[in-house]
C-alpha positions in Angstrom: -25.9 -1.4 -4.9 -23.8 0.2 -2.3 -20.5 1.2 -3.8 -17.2 2.3 -2.2 -14.4 4.1 -4.0 -11.2 4.6 -2.2 -8.8 7.2 -3.5 -11.8 8.9 -5.0 -10.1 12.3 -5.2 -7.1 11.0 -7.1 -6.8 11.5 -10.9 -8.3 8.1 -11.7 -10.7 8.3 -8.9 -12.1 11.7 -10.0 -12.4 10.4 -13.5 -14.3 7.3 -12.4 -16.6 9.3 -10.1 -17.4 11.9 -12.8 -18.0 9.1 -15.4 -20.5 7.4 -13.0 -22.2 10.7 -12.2 -22.6 11.4 -15.9 -24.0 8.0 -16.6 -26.4 8.3 -13.7 -27.6 11.7 -14.8 -28.2 10.4 -18.3 -30.0 7.3 -17.0 -27.5 5.0 -18.6 -25.5 3.8 -15.7 -24.6 0.1 -16.0 -24.5 -0.1 -12.2 -27.7 0.6 -10.1 -26.3 2.7 -7.3 -28.1 3.2 -4.0 -25.2 5.0 -2.3 -21.6 5.6 -3.5 -19.2 6.3 -0.7 -16.2 8.3 -1.8 -13.2 8.1 0.6 -10.0 10.2 0.4 -7.9 12.5 2.5 -9.4 15.6 0.9 -11.8 16.5 -1.9 -11.3 19.3 -4.4 -15.0 19.5 -5.4 -18.4 18.7 -4.0 -19.9 15.3 -4.8 -21.2 15.4 -8.4 -24.4 13.4 -7.8 -26.9 13.3 -4.9 -26.3 9.6 -4.3 -22.6 10.2 -3.7 -21.3 10.9 -0.2 -17.8 12.1 0.6 -15.9 10.9 3.6 -12.6 12.8 4.3 -9.8 10.8 5.9 -7.0 8.3 5.2 -7.6 4.7 4.4 -4.7 4.1 6.7 -6.8 5.3 9.6 -8.0 2.0 11.1 -10.8 3.7 13.2 -12.1 5.5 10.1 -12.0 2.5 7.9 -13.8 0.4 10.5 -16.5 3.1 10.6 -16.9 3.3 6.8 -17.1 -0.5 6.6 -19.7 -0.8 9.3 -22.2 -1.0 6.4 -21.8 -3.7 3.7 -20.8 -2.9 0.2 -21.7 -4.7 -3.0 -18.9 -3.2 -5.1 -15.5 -1.7 -4.1 -13.1 0.2 -6.3 -9.8 0.2 -4.4 -7.8 2.9 -6.0 -6.1 4.6 -3.0 -2.3 4.3 -3.1 0.9 6.1 -2.6 2.5 6.6 -6.0 5.8 4.9 -6.9 8.2 7.7 -6.5 6.9 8.8 -3.2 6.5 5.2 -2.0 10.2 4.6 -2.8 11.3 7.7 -0.9 9.1 7.0 2.1 8.9 3.2 2.6 6.8 3.5 5.8 4.1 5.6 4.2 4.0 3.4 1.1 3.7 0.2 3.1 1.0 1.7 5.4 -1.3 2.7 2.5 -0.3 0.3 -0.4 0.0 -2.8 1.7 -1.2 -2.6 5.3 -4.4 -0.6 4.5 -5.2 -2.9 1.5 -5.0 -6.0 3.8 -7.1 -4.3 6.5 -9.7 -3.4 3.9 -9.9 -6.9 2.6 -10.0 -8.4 6.1 -13.0 -6.2 6.9 -14.8 -7.0 3.6 -14.4 -10.8 4.1 -16.7 -10.6 7.2 -19.6 -9.3 5.1 -22.6 -11.6 4.8 -22.3 -11.4 1.0 -19.0 -11.3 -0.8 -18.5 -7.9 -2.6 -16.9 -7.4 -6.0 -13.5 -5.8 -5.5 -11.7 -4.0 -8.4 -8.1 -3.4 -7.5 -5.8 -0.9 -9.3 -2.5 -2.6 -9.7 0.4 -1.5 -11.9 2.5 -2.5 -14.9 5.4 -2.0 -12.5 5.0 -5.6 -11.4 6.9 -6.7 -14.5 10.1 -5.2 -13.1 13.3 -4.6 -14.9 14.6 -5.6 -17.4 11.2 -6.1 -18.8 10.7 -9.1 -21.2 10.9 -8.6 -25.0 7.2 -9.0 -25.2 4.5 -8.9 -22.6 1.5 -11.3 -22.8 -1.5 -12.2 -20.7 0.7 -14.7 -18.9 4.0 -12.9 -18.5 5.2 -13.6 -14.9 5.5 -10.7 -12.5 8.9 -9.8 -11.2 8.5 -6.6 -9.1 12.2 -5.9 -8.5 12.4 -2.2 -9.4 10.4 -0.3 -6.7 8.7 -1.1 -3.3 5.5 0.3 -4.9 5.6 -2.5 -7.5 6.2 -5.2 -4.8 3.3 -3.8 -2.7 1.0 -3.9 -5.6 2.0 -7.4 -6.5 1.2 -8.5 -2.9 -2.2 -6.8 -3.4 -2.8 -8.9 -6.5 -2.0 -12.1 -4.5 -4.3 -11.1 -1.7 -7.1 -10.4 -4.2 -6.6 -13.8 -5.7 -6.4 -15.6 -2.3 -9.4 -13.9 -0.8 -11.4 -14.7 -4.0 -10.3 -18.3 -3.9 -11.7 -18.6 -0.4 -15.0 -17.0 -1.5 -14.6 -14.0 0.7 -14.6 -11.5 -2.1 -15.0 -11.5 -5.9 -11.8 -9.8 -7.0 -10.4 -8.4 -10.2 -7.0 -6.7 -10.6 -6.1 -4.3 -13.4 -2.4 -3.6 -14.1 -2.6 0.1 -15.0 -0.1 1.7 -17.5 1.1 5.3 -17.8 -2.1 7.3 -17.3 -2.5 10.6 -19.2 -2.8 13.5 -18.8 -2.5 14.0 -15.0 -2.9 17.5 -13.7 0.4 19.5 -13.2 0.4 19.3 -9.4 3.2 16.9 -8.3 1.8 13.7 -6.8 4.9 11.6 -6.4 4.5 9.6 -9.6 7.7 9.5 -11.6 5.8 8.7 -14.8 4.0 12.1 -14.6 6.4 13.4 -17.3 4.3 11.7 -19.9 1.3 13.8 -18.9 3.4 17.0 -18.7 4.7 16.5 -22.2 1.2 16.1 -23.7 -0.2 19.0 -21.8 2.7 21.5 -22.3 3.1 20.8 -26.0 -0.6 21.0 -26.7 -0.7 24.4 -24.9 2.1 25.8 -27.1 4.8 25.7 -24.4 8.3 24.1 -24.7 9.1 20.8 -22.9 12.2 18.9 -22.1 11.6 15.2 -22.1 13.6 13.0 -19.6 13.6 10.0 -22.0 14.7 9.8 -25.6 12.6 10.1 -28.8 13.1 6.4 -29.6 12.0 5.3 -26.1 8.7 3.4 -26.0 5.9 3.7 -23.5 2.5 2.2 -22.7 -0.2 4.8 -22.4 -4.0 5.0 -21.7 -6.2 8.0 -21.0 -7.9 8.3 -17.6 -11.2 8.2 -19.4 -10.3 4.8 -20.9 -9.0 3.6 -17.5 -12.4 4.5 -15.9 -14.3 2.6 -18.6 -12.0 -0.5 -18.1 -12.6 -0.3 -14.3 -16.3 -0.2 -14.8 -16.0 -3.1 -17.3 -14.0 -5.1 -14.7 -16.7 -4.6 -12.1 -19.4 -5.9 -14.5 -17.6 -9.1 -15.7 -19.7 -12.1 -14.8 -18.2 -14.6 -12.3 -17.6 -17.2 -15.0 -15.3 -14.7 -16.8 -13.0 -14.4 -13.9 -12.9 -18.0 -12.7 -9.6 -18.7 -14.4 -8.1 -15.3 -14.5 -8.5 -12.4 -12.0 -5.5 -10.2 -13.0 -5.5 -8.4 -16.3 -2.9 -6.5 -18.4 -4.8 -3.9 -20.3 -4.4 -3.7 -24.1 -2.7 -0.3 -24.0 -1.4 1.8 -26.8 2.4 1.4 -27.3 4.1 4.4 -28.8 7.5 6.0 -29.0 7.9 9.4 -27.6 8.8 10.7 -31.0 5.6 9.2 -32.4 3.6 10.8 -29.5 5.1 14.2 -30.2 4.4 13.8 -33.9 0.8 13.0 -33.0 0.5 16.2 -30.9 2.1 18.1 -33.8 -0.6 16.8 -36.2 -3.3 18.1 -33.9 -1.7 21.4 -32.8 0.6 22.4 -35.6 4.1 21.5 -36.9 5.7 24.2 -34.8 5.2 21.8 -31.9 8.2 19.9 -33.2 10.4 22.9 -32.5 9.3 23.1 -28.8 10.5 19.6 -27.8 13.9 18.8 -26.4 15.1 15.4 -25.3 17.4 15.1 -22.3 17.3 11.4 -21.3 17.8 10.3 -17.7 19.0 6.7 -17.8 17.2 5.7 -14.5 13.9 7.1 -15.8 14.3 5.6 -19.3 15.2 2.2 -17.9 11.9 2.0 -16.0 9.5 3.9 -18.2 11.1 4.1 -21.7 11.7 0.5 -22.8 8.3 -1.0 -22.8 8.0 -3.8 -25.4 5.2 -4.9 -27.6 2.2 -6.5 -25.9 0.0 -9.4 -27.0 -3.0 -9.8 -24.6 -5.8 -11.6 -26.5 -7.3 -12.9 -23.2 -7.7 -9.3 -22.0 -9.2 -8.2 -25.4 -11.6 -11.2 -25.4 -12.8 -10.3 -21.9 -13.8 -6.9 -23.3 -11.0 -4.6 -22.1 -10.1 -1.8 -24.6 -7.6 0.9 -25.3 -8.2 4.4 -26.5 -8.3 3.3 -30.2 -5.8 5.5 -32.1 -2.9 7.7 -31.0 -5.0 10.7 -31.9 -7.9 9.5 -29.8 -5.5 8.9 -26.9 -4.1 12.5 -27.1 -7.6 14.0 -27.3 -9.0 11.9 -24.5 -5.9 12.7 -22.3 -6.5 16.4 -22.8 -10.0 16.1 -21.5 -8.6 15.2 -18.1 -10.9 13.8 -15.4 -14.0 15.3 -17.0 
């Protein structure tokens, strides 16, 4: 298979690439890869496997995208995006990458002789605010809180419509808070969740911008990568009725999360946490309700298991 991964140098992208490389090296890859093309504006490290090739540039560059897509792909992981906070500050940039480039990518793919499988990274932000008291497999999207959420919702609709027409075989995953992102700022407002885990585990103090009682949906990047791979391997009959999936995340309060870190790294951890809630942040990221997604679970999507597993997986980063 020829595989394309956009946003391959991002946190999720690196985790997916490293996971695929490890599976290939061990001879256990569920995907038989001929060439994997990795596209991003820069790369921090060399390609981790001989069959991977890196192409440096923006997915928003039409000429570059046309050149990349001159060859057909069997599988595309579309992960490239401008994160929510940055997309809100810079509407033009967010639209250019999250919306216009997504449409251009799909328009190019629809002219292939054989429809590719396309796995699209969407967001839980599509549920908007206020979020319903419970989120299920069929909770309607209402992306009224950020342009990023609206752009991702449009991406989901495009994936569905192009699939309906038989141009692609699409699957969209609504990704939750992903931990633990590296400390470098990337424009994601939710990065504080990663900062909290990383700083407290390292024995440093941390001031949390949402309250101890606030509730969040979390998943490690390692688990996200596994779910992306699983989505790519779902048979056509499994996606005939549903192409958009809310993942079965772990829901935890920030107090419970801190308690879990303290169990692993010592009770003194509890002395290093301070809560200084910011209402605007808590309203979007700290009031996430219970979830009930049996369709997602039946399709084989999984969470990290336990809160302890989540924390340990998060601290492994993109490895």
